[in-house]
PDB file of N, CA, C and O in Angstrom:
ATOM      1  N   UNK A   1      -7.627 -20.069   3.552  1.00  0.00           N
ATOM      2  CA  UNK A   1      -6.639 -19.511   2.650  1.00  0.00           C
ATOM      3  C   UNK A   1      -5.537 -20.544   2.441  1.00  0.00           C
ATOM      4  O   UNK A   1      -4.931 -21.026   3.398  1.00  0.00           O
ATOM      5  N   UNK A   2      -5.294 -20.869   1.203  1.00  0.00           N
ATOM      6  CA  UNK A   2      -4.264 -21.850   0.883  1.00  0.00           C
ATOM      7  C   UNK A   2      -2.981 -21.129   0.486  1.00  0.00           C
ATOM      8  O   UNK A   2      -2.980 -20.278  -0.403  1.00  0.00           O
ATOM      9  N   UNK A   3      -1.909 -21.476   1.147  1.00  0.00           N
ATOM     10  CA  UNK A   3      -0.620 -20.882   0.846  1.00  0.00           C
ATOM     11  C   UNK A   3       0.225 -21.856   0.049  1.00  0.00           C
ATOM     12  O   UNK A   3       0.178 -23.064   0.280  1.00  0.00           O
ATOM     13  N   UNK A   4       0.998 -21.331  -0.890  1.00  0.00           N
ATOM     14  CA  UNK A   4       1.916 -22.173  -1.638  1.00  0.00           C
ATOM     15  C   UNK A   4       3.134 -21.340  -2.011  1.00  0.00           C
ATOM     16  O   UNK A   4       3.053 -20.115  -2.102  1.00  0.00           O
ATOM     17  N   UNK A   5       4.233 -21.993  -2.220  1.00  0.00           N
ATOM     18  CA  UNK A   5       5.447 -21.307  -2.625  1.00  0.00           C
ATOM     19  C   UNK A   5       5.349 -20.910  -4.095  1.00  0.00           C
ATOM     20  O   UNK A   5       4.818 -21.654  -4.919  1.00  0.00           O
ATOM     21  N   UNK A   6       5.871 -19.723  -4.410  1.00  0.00           N
ATOM     22  CA  UNK A   6       5.892 -19.259  -5.792  1.00  0.00           C
ATOM     23  C   UNK A   6       7.138 -19.782  -6.484  1.00  0.00           C
ATOM     24  O   UNK A   6       8.192 -19.943  -5.869  1.00  0.00           O
ATOM     25  N   UNK A   7       6.996 -20.041  -7.774  1.00  0.00           N
ATOM     26  CA  UNK A   7       8.189 -20.441  -8.512  1.00  0.00           C
ATOM     27  C   UNK A   7       8.947 -19.188  -8.949  1.00  0.00           C
ATOM     28  O   UNK A   7       8.494 -18.069  -8.710  1.00  0.00           O
ATOM     29  N   UNK A   8      10.080 -19.378  -9.579  1.00  0.00           N
ATOM     30  CA  UNK A   8      10.941 -18.250  -9.941  1.00  0.00           C
ATOM     31  C   UNK A   8      10.245 -17.297 -10.911  1.00  0.00           C
ATOM     32  O   UNK A   8      10.385 -16.081 -10.783  1.00  0.00           O
ATOM     33  N   UNK A   9       9.509 -17.823 -11.862  1.00  0.00           N
ATOM     34  CA  UNK A   9       8.801 -16.987 -12.836  1.00  0.00           C
ATOM     35  C   UNK A   9       7.754 -16.115 -12.147  1.00  0.00           C
ATOM     36  O   UNK A   9       7.622 -14.935 -12.472  1.00  0.00           O
ATOM     37  N   UNK A  10       7.016 -16.679 -11.205  1.00  0.00           N
ATOM     38  CA  UNK A  10       5.979 -15.947 -10.497  1.00  0.00           C
ATOM     39  C   UNK A  10       6.571 -14.852  -9.605  1.00  0.00           C
ATOM     40  O   UNK A  10       5.995 -13.771  -9.484  1.00  0.00           O
ATOM     41  N   UNK A  11       7.707 -15.129  -8.987  1.00  0.00           N
ATOM     42  CA  UNK A  11       8.319 -14.111  -8.135  1.00  0.00           C
ATOM     43  C   UNK A  11       8.854 -12.937  -8.943  1.00  0.00           C
ATOM     44  O   UNK A  11       8.884 -11.814  -8.441  1.00  0.00           O
ATOM     45  N   UNK A  12       9.275 -13.169 -10.180  1.00  0.00           N
ATOM     46  CA  UNK A  12       9.774 -12.079 -11.019  1.00  0.00           C
ATOM     47  C   UNK A  12       8.650 -11.198 -11.544  1.00  0.00           C
ATOM     48  O   UNK A  12       8.897 -10.061 -11.945  1.00  0.00           O
ATOM     49  N   UNK A  13       7.417 -11.706 -11.549  1.00  0.00           N
ATOM     50  CA  UNK A  13       6.279 -10.935 -12.022  1.00  0.00           C
ATOM     51  C   UNK A  13       5.741  -9.970 -10.964  1.00  0.00           C
ATOM     52  O   UNK A  13       4.945  -9.090 -11.292  1.00  0.00           O
ATOM     53  N   UNK A  14       6.152 -10.112  -9.720  1.00  0.00           N
ATOM     54  CA  UNK A  14       5.666  -9.258  -8.643  1.00  0.00           C
ATOM     55  C   UNK A  14       6.289  -7.876  -8.797  1.00  0.00           C
ATOM     56  O   UNK A  14       7.509  -7.737  -8.892  1.00  0.00           O
ATOM     57  N   UNK A  15       5.427  -6.849  -8.821  1.00  0.00           N
ATOM     58  CA  UNK A  15       5.887  -5.460  -8.969  1.00  0.00           C
ATOM     59  C   UNK A  15       5.593  -4.735  -7.658  1.00  0.00           C
ATOM     60  O   UNK A  15       4.473  -4.791  -7.150  1.00  0.00           O
ATOM     61  N   UNK A  16       6.582  -4.068  -7.123  1.00  0.00           N
ATOM     62  CA  UNK A  16       6.398  -3.326  -5.875  1.00  0.00           C
ATOM     63  C   UNK A  16       6.703  -1.855  -6.103  1.00  0.00           C
ATOM     64  O   UNK A  16       7.190  -1.468  -7.165  1.00  0.00           O
ATOM     65  N   UNK A  17       6.416  -1.052  -5.112  1.00  0.00           N
ATOM     66  CA  UNK A  17       6.764   0.355  -5.175  1.00  0.00           C
ATOM     67  C   UNK A  17       5.567   1.285  -5.163  1.00  0.00           C
ATOM     68  O   UNK A  17       5.740   2.488  -4.970  1.00  0.00           O
ATOM     69  N   UNK A  18       4.354   0.773  -5.361  1.00  0.00           N
ATOM     70  CA  UNK A  18       3.184   1.641  -5.389  1.00  0.00           C
ATOM     71  C   UNK A  18       2.922   2.269  -4.025  1.00  0.00           C
ATOM     72  O   UNK A  18       2.531   3.434  -3.940  1.00  0.00           O
ATOM     73  N   UNK A  19       3.132   1.512  -2.974  1.00  0.00           N
ATOM     74  CA  UNK A  19       2.862   2.026  -1.631  1.00  0.00           C
ATOM     75  C   UNK A  19       3.831   3.150  -1.285  1.00  0.00           C
ATOM     76  O   UNK A  19       3.433   4.144  -0.679  1.00  0.00           O
ATOM     77  N   UNK A  20       5.080   3.004  -1.658  1.00  0.00           N
ATOM     78  CA  UNK A  20       6.075   4.049  -1.372  1.00  0.00           C
ATOM     79  C   UNK A  20       5.722   5.329  -2.119  1.00  0.00           C
ATOM     80  O   UNK A  20       5.833   6.420  -1.559  1.00  0.00           O
ATOM     81  N   UNK A  21       5.300   5.211  -3.370  1.00  0.00           N
ATOM     82  CA  UNK A  21       4.925   6.379  -4.156  1.00  0.00           C
ATOM     83  C   UNK A  21       3.710   7.068  -3.553  1.00  0.00           C
ATOM     84  O   UNK A  21       3.697   8.291  -3.421  1.00  0.00           O
ATOM     85  N   UNK A  22       2.699   6.307  -3.188  1.00  0.00           N
ATOM     86  CA  UNK A  22       1.499   6.881  -2.590  1.00  0.00           C
ATOM     87  C   UNK A  22       1.824   7.561  -1.267  1.00  0.00           C
ATOM     88  O   UNK A  22       1.292   8.633  -0.980  1.00  0.00           O
ATOM     89  N   UNK A  23       2.674   6.964  -0.469  1.00  0.00           N
ATOM     90  CA  UNK A  23       3.073   7.559   0.807  1.00  0.00           C
ATOM     91  C   UNK A  23       3.811   8.868   0.588  1.00  0.00           C
ATOM     92  O   UNK A  23       3.584   9.831   1.320  1.00  0.00           O
ATOM     93  N   UNK A  24       4.680   8.923  -0.394  1.00  0.00           N
ATOM     94  CA  UNK A  24       5.425  10.151  -0.679  1.00  0.00           C
ATOM     95  C   UNK A  24       4.487  11.265  -1.141  1.00  0.00           C
ATOM     96  O   UNK A  24       4.644  12.411  -0.721  1.00  0.00           O
ATOM     97  N   UNK A  25       3.531  10.952  -1.984  1.00  0.00           N
ATOM     98  CA  UNK A  25       2.571  11.958  -2.458  1.00  0.00           C
ATOM     99  C   UNK A  25       1.728  12.480  -1.302  1.00  0.00           C
ATOM    100  O   UNK A  25       1.507  13.687  -1.195  1.00  0.00           O
ATOM    101  N   UNK A  26       1.259  11.594  -0.442  1.00  0.00           N
ATOM    102  CA  UNK A  26       0.454  12.026   0.707  1.00  0.00           C
ATOM    103  C   UNK A  26       1.266  12.870   1.678  1.00  0.00           C
ATOM    104  O   UNK A  26       0.739  13.829   2.243  1.00  0.00           O
ATOM    105  N   UNK A  27       2.535  12.537   1.886  1.00  0.00           N
ATOM    106  CA  UNK A  27       3.390  13.319   2.777  1.00  0.00           C
ATOM    107  C   UNK A  27       3.616  14.718   2.213  1.00  0.00           C
ATOM    108  O   UNK A  27       3.568  15.697   2.958  1.00  0.00           O
ATOM    109  N   UNK A  28       3.859  14.825   0.928  1.00  0.00           N
ATOM    110  CA  UNK A  28       4.063  16.138   0.306  1.00  0.00           C
ATOM    111  C   UNK A  28       2.788  16.968   0.392  1.00  0.00           C
ATOM    112  O   UNK A  28       2.854  18.170   0.650  1.00  0.00           O
ATOM    113  N   UNK A  29       1.634  16.351   0.180  1.00  0.00           N
ATOM    114  CA  UNK A  29       0.365  17.072   0.283  1.00  0.00           C
ATOM    115  C   UNK A  29       0.137  17.575   1.709  1.00  0.00           C
ATOM    116  O   UNK A  29      -0.309  18.707   1.897  1.00  0.00           O
ATOM    117  N   UNK A  30       0.432  16.757   2.703  1.00  0.00           N
ATOM    118  CA  UNK A  30       0.257  17.171   4.096  1.00  0.00           C
ATOM    119  C   UNK A  30       1.199  18.315   4.445  1.00  0.00           C
ATOM    120  O   UNK A  30       0.801  19.252   5.138  1.00  0.00           O
ATOM    121  N   UNK A  31       2.435  18.253   3.979  1.00  0.00           N
ATOM    122  CA  UNK A  31       3.398  19.335   4.236  1.00  0.00           C
ATOM    123  C   UNK A  31       2.940  20.623   3.573  1.00  0.00           C
ATOM    124  O   UNK A  31       3.081  21.697   4.157  1.00  0.00           O
ATOM    125  N   UNK A  32       2.396  20.538   2.372  1.00  0.00           N
ATOM    126  CA  UNK A  32       1.917  21.729   1.669  1.00  0.00           C
ATOM    127  C   UNK A  32       0.752  22.371   2.410  1.00  0.00           C
ATOM    128  O   UNK A  32       0.695  23.595   2.530  1.00  0.00           O
ATOM    129  N   UNK A  33      -0.172  21.565   2.904  1.00  0.00           N
ATOM    130  CA  UNK A  33      -1.315  22.106   3.646  1.00  0.00           C
ATOM    131  C   UNK A  33      -0.853  22.796   4.920  1.00  0.00           C
ATOM    132  O   UNK A  33      -1.325  23.887   5.239  1.00  0.00           O
ATOM    133  N   UNK A  34       0.056  22.179   5.645  1.00  0.00           N
ATOM    134  CA  UNK A  34       0.575  22.780   6.875  1.00  0.00           C
ATOM    135  C   UNK A  34       1.334  24.067   6.568  1.00  0.00           C
ATOM    136  O   UNK A  34       1.232  25.036   7.320  1.00  0.00           O
ATOM    137  N   UNK A  35       2.088  24.090   5.479  1.00  0.00           N
ATOM    138  CA  UNK A  35       2.839  25.295   5.104  1.00  0.00           C
ATOM    139  C   UNK A  35       1.902  26.455   4.813  1.00  0.00           C
ATOM    140  O   UNK A  35       2.183  27.585   5.211  1.00  0.00           O
ATOM    141  N   UNK A  36       0.803  26.202   4.132  1.00  0.00           N
ATOM    142  CA  UNK A  36      -0.161  27.265   3.836  1.00  0.00           C
ATOM    143  C   UNK A  36      -0.788  27.795   5.116  1.00  0.00           C
ATOM    144  O   UNK A  36      -0.947  29.006   5.275  1.00  0.00           O
ATOM    145  N   UNK A  37      -1.144  26.905   6.021  1.00  0.00           N
ATOM    146  CA  UNK A  37      -1.756  27.345   7.285  1.00  0.00           C
ATOM    147  C   UNK A  37      -0.768  28.168   8.102  1.00  0.00           C
ATOM    148  O   UNK A  37      -1.130  29.215   8.638  1.00  0.00           O
ATOM    149  N   UNK A  38       0.454  27.713   8.200  1.00  0.00           N
ATOM    150  CA  UNK A  38       1.468  28.457   8.963  1.00  0.00           C
ATOM    151  C   UNK A  38       1.743  29.814   8.320  1.00  0.00           C
ATOM    152  O   UNK A  38       1.891  30.812   9.024  1.00  0.00           O
ATOM    153  N   UNK A  39       1.811  29.859   7.006  1.00  0.00           N
ATOM    154  CA  UNK A  39       2.030  31.129   6.303  1.00  0.00           C
ATOM    155  C   UNK A  39       0.890  32.102   6.599  1.00  0.00           C
ATOM    156  O   UNK A  39       1.125  33.266   6.922  1.00  0.00           O
ATOM    157  N   UNK A  40      -0.336  31.616   6.487  1.00  0.00           N
ATOM    158  CA  UNK A  40      -1.484  32.489   6.763  1.00  0.00           C
ATOM    159  C   UNK A  40      -1.502  32.924   8.218  1.00  0.00           C
ATOM    160  O   UNK A  40      -1.886  34.055   8.516  1.00  0.00           O
ATOM    161  N   UNK A  41      -1.101  32.065   9.112  1.00  0.00           N
ATOM    162  CA  UNK A  41      -1.112  32.388  10.535  1.00  0.00           C
ATOM    163  C   UNK A  41      -0.117  33.477  10.867  1.00  0.00           C
ATOM    164  O   UNK A  41      -0.449  34.410  11.599  1.00  0.00           O
ATOM    165  N   UNK A  42       1.100  33.383  10.343  1.00  0.00           N
ATOM    166  CA  UNK A  42       2.148  34.320  10.718  1.00  0.00           C
ATOM    167  C   UNK A  42       2.189  35.584   9.872  1.00  0.00           C
ATOM    168  O   UNK A  42       2.768  36.582  10.300  1.00  0.00           O
ATOM    169  N   UNK A  43       1.600  35.572   8.699  1.00  0.00           N
ATOM    170  CA  UNK A  43       1.686  36.733   7.817  1.00  0.00           C
ATOM    171  C   UNK A  43       0.438  37.616   7.856  1.00  0.00           C
ATOM    172  O   UNK A  43       0.414  38.658   7.201  1.00  0.00           O
ATOM    173  N   UNK A  44      -0.575  37.238   8.586  1.00  0.00           N
ATOM    174  CA  UNK A  44      -1.766  38.072   8.668  1.00  0.00           C
ATOM    175  C   UNK A  44      -2.042  38.447  10.121  1.00  0.00           C
ATOM    176  O   UNK A  44      -1.722  37.705  11.049  1.00  0.00           O
ATOM    177  N   UNK A  45      -2.645  39.618  10.286  1.00  0.00           N
ATOM    178  CA  UNK A  45      -2.949  40.072  11.646  1.00  0.00           C
ATOM    179  C   UNK A  45      -4.171  39.366  12.213  1.00  0.00           C
ATOM    180  O   UNK A  45      -4.232  39.077  13.408  1.00  0.00           O
ATOM    181  N   UNK A  46      -5.141  39.090  11.354  1.00  0.00           N
ATOM    182  CA  UNK A  46      -6.309  38.351  11.814  1.00  0.00           C
ATOM    183  C   UNK A  46      -6.863  37.535  10.652  1.00  0.00           C
ATOM    184  O   UNK A  46      -6.651  37.871   9.487  1.00  0.00           O
ATOM    185  N   UNK A  47      -7.567  36.475  10.978  1.00  0.00           N
ATOM    186  CA  UNK A  47      -8.144  35.630   9.953  1.00  0.00           C
ATOM    187  C   UNK A  47      -8.609  34.310  10.532  1.00  0.00           C
ATOM    188  O   UNK A  47      -8.580  34.090  11.743  1.00  0.00           O
ATOM    189  N   UNK A  48      -9.033  33.452   9.645  1.00  0.00           N
ATOM    190  CA  UNK A  48      -9.483  32.135  10.083  1.00  0.00           C
ATOM    191  C   UNK A  48      -9.307  31.153   8.928  1.00  0.00           C
ATOM    192  O   UNK A  48      -9.209  31.541   7.764  1.00  0.00           O
ATOM    193  N   UNK A  49      -9.271  29.901   9.276  1.00  0.00           N
ATOM    194  CA  UNK A  49      -9.197  28.846   8.274  1.00  0.00           C
ATOM    195  C   UNK A  49      -9.946  27.630   8.787  1.00  0.00           C
ATOM    196  O   UNK A  49     -10.019  27.395   9.993  1.00  0.00           O
ATOM    197  N   UNK A  50     -10.496  26.869   7.871  1.00  0.00           N
ATOM    198  CA  UNK A  50     -11.224  25.647   8.204  1.00  0.00           C
ATOM    199  C   UNK A  50     -10.610  24.490   7.438  1.00  0.00           C
ATOM    200  O   UNK A  50     -10.434  24.551   6.221  1.00  0.00           O
ATOM    201  N   UNK A  51     -10.288  23.439   8.169  1.00  0.00           N
ATOM    202  CA  UNK A  51      -9.694  22.249   7.566  1.00  0.00           C
ATOM    203  C   UNK A  51     -10.752  21.174   7.402  1.00  0.00           C
ATOM    204  O   UNK A  51     -11.760  21.176   8.108  1.00  0.00           O
ATOM    205  N   UNK A  52     -10.525  20.256   6.473  1.00  0.00           N
ATOM    206  CA  UNK A  52     -11.451  19.128   6.366  1.00  0.00           C
ATOM    207  C   UNK A  52     -11.531  18.369   7.686  1.00  0.00           C
ATOM    208  O   UNK A  52     -10.524  18.191   8.371  1.00  0.00           O
ATOM    209  N   UNK A  53     -12.702  17.937   8.028  1.00  0.00           N
ATOM    210  CA  UNK A  53     -12.894  17.240   9.292  1.00  0.00           C
ATOM    211  C   UNK A  53     -13.467  18.156  10.356  1.00  0.00           C
ATOM    212  O   UNK A  53     -13.675  17.729  11.492  1.00  0.00           O
ATOM    213  N   UNK A  54     -13.724  19.413  10.006  1.00  0.00           N
ATOM    214  CA  UNK A  54     -14.347  20.336  10.933  1.00  0.00           C
ATOM    215  C   UNK A  54     -13.393  21.093  11.833  1.00  0.00           C
ATOM    216  O   UNK A  54     -13.841  21.752  12.771  1.00  0.00           O
ATOM    217  N   UNK A  55     -12.098  21.024  11.584  1.00  0.00           N
ATOM    218  CA  UNK A  55     -11.143  21.770  12.393  1.00  0.00           C
ATOM    219  C   UNK A  55     -11.161  23.224  11.952  1.00  0.00           C
ATOM    220  O   UNK A  55     -11.015  23.522  10.766  1.00  0.00           O
ATOM    221  N   UNK A  56     -11.340  24.131  12.913  1.00  0.00           N
ATOM    222  CA  UNK A  56     -11.436  25.548  12.607  1.00  0.00           C
ATOM    223  C   UNK A  56     -10.403  26.312  13.436  1.00  0.00           C
ATOM    224  O   UNK A  56     -10.292  26.112  14.645  1.00  0.00           O
ATOM    225  N   UNK A  57      -9.651  27.189  12.770  1.00  0.00           N
ATOM    226  CA  UNK A  57      -8.662  28.018  13.447  1.00  0.00           C
ATOM    227  C   UNK A  57      -8.995  29.472  13.174  1.00  0.00           C
ATOM    228  O   UNK A  57      -9.343  29.836  12.051  1.00  0.00           O
ATOM    229  N   UNK A  58      -8.889  30.296  14.191  1.00  0.00           N
ATOM    230  CA  UNK A  58      -9.145  31.723  14.045  1.00  0.00           C
ATOM    231  C   UNK A  58      -8.150  32.479  14.899  1.00  0.00           C
ATOM    232  O   UNK A  58      -7.887  32.108  16.043  1.00  0.00           O
ATOM    233  N   UNK A  59      -7.592  33.551  14.332  1.00  0.00           N
ATOM    234  CA  UNK A  59      -6.665  34.382  15.085  1.00  0.00           C
ATOM    235  C   UNK A  59      -7.058  35.833  14.879  1.00  0.00           C
ATOM    236  O   UNK A  59      -7.522  36.232  13.811  1.00  0.00           O
ATOM    237  N   UNK A  60      -6.858  36.615  15.942  1.00  0.00           N
ATOM    238  CA  UNK A  60      -7.252  38.027  15.914  1.00  0.00           C
ATOM    239  C   UNK A  60      -6.108  38.898  16.334  1.00  0.00           C
ATOM    240  O   UNK A  60      -6.245  40.120  16.374  1.00  0.00           O
TER     241      UNK A  60
END
């Protein structure tokens, strides 16, 4: 791998921020999934749920 210094024009062309946006979307999705599971757990007398990856929860 050859490394070289970028000139001023090349450094101005670099666009950042995609990783932060993707991280924020994934965090919101994870919070939403957990909120649904907690809601179902506390608001029902019995039930079950299955998460991706084979995780299974059941309450009676």
